[in-house]
N, C-alpha and C positions, 0 to 999 in steps of 0.2 A: 548767742548760742540758741539752738532750737532744741526744745525738749522732745525726746523720743519716747522715754518711759519714766515713770515715777513710782516709787514704792516706799512706804514707811517701813522702818526696820527697828529692831530693838524690842525688849520686853514691854516697854511702855508706849512704843510707837512715836517717840519724840524725834527720832532720827529719820533721814530720808536718803534714798539712793536714787540718783537721777542718771539716765542715759541721755547724752546730749551730742549734737553735731555742731561743730564749729567751722573753721576754715578748711578742714580736710574731710574727706568723705568717710572716715572711720569714726564709729561711735566711741565716745569717751565716757567713763563713769565718774560721777562726782558722789562723794559721801558728805552729808551735812549733819553734823551732830547738833541736836537741839534745834533743828531748822525745819522740822516737819510742818509746823504751823505756818511758817513763812512760805513754804512751797505748796501749801494746800490748794491754791488756786491754779497752779500750773498743770496743764493738760498736754498730751502729745500735740505738737505743733506750736505750743506757746514759745515766744521768744523771750529770753531772759538775759540779764547781766549777772555775772557772778564774780566775786572775789575769791580766789582759790590759793591754797598752799600746796605746792608740789612736794610729794614725798614718795617713799617706797612702802608698800604694804607687803608684809611677810606673814603668810598664813598657810598652814598645812604644808610647809616646805616649798611653797611657791612664792616667788617675788614678782611684783608688778608695780608699775607706776600708779600712784594713787593721787587723785585730785581731791583735796579736802576743801569743801566750800566753807568759807568763813562768813559770807553774806550773800544773799540772793534778792533779786527784785525783778519785776517785769522789765523788759528791755525798754530803753528810752523811747524808741519808736512806737512801742505798744502803748506806753503812757500817753504819748502825744495823740494817738488815734482815739484812745478812750476819752481824752479831754475834748477832742473835736466832736465826737459822737454825743457827749453830754451837752455841749454847747448847741449842737444842731437840734437836740430834743427840746431845749428850752425855748427855741425860737418859735 
């Protein structure tokens, strides 16, 4: 997934709402309860892996598909690039 937008939400700022692009060209919204700290390093353009639970969000009389993030991390390919860059710096 590619991060398009990131916003902390909730009174204490512990939650995060991410806009992401996956295999289809339409943006999807993820909500991550208590995951704001885990998502703090993600910026637009970041590639991430996410474990999600699919559900329905009903709010103000509207119903829409909701993707609830259960866990987030930098995408495997991003982690590999970071390791390669660190290795190159040590040489």
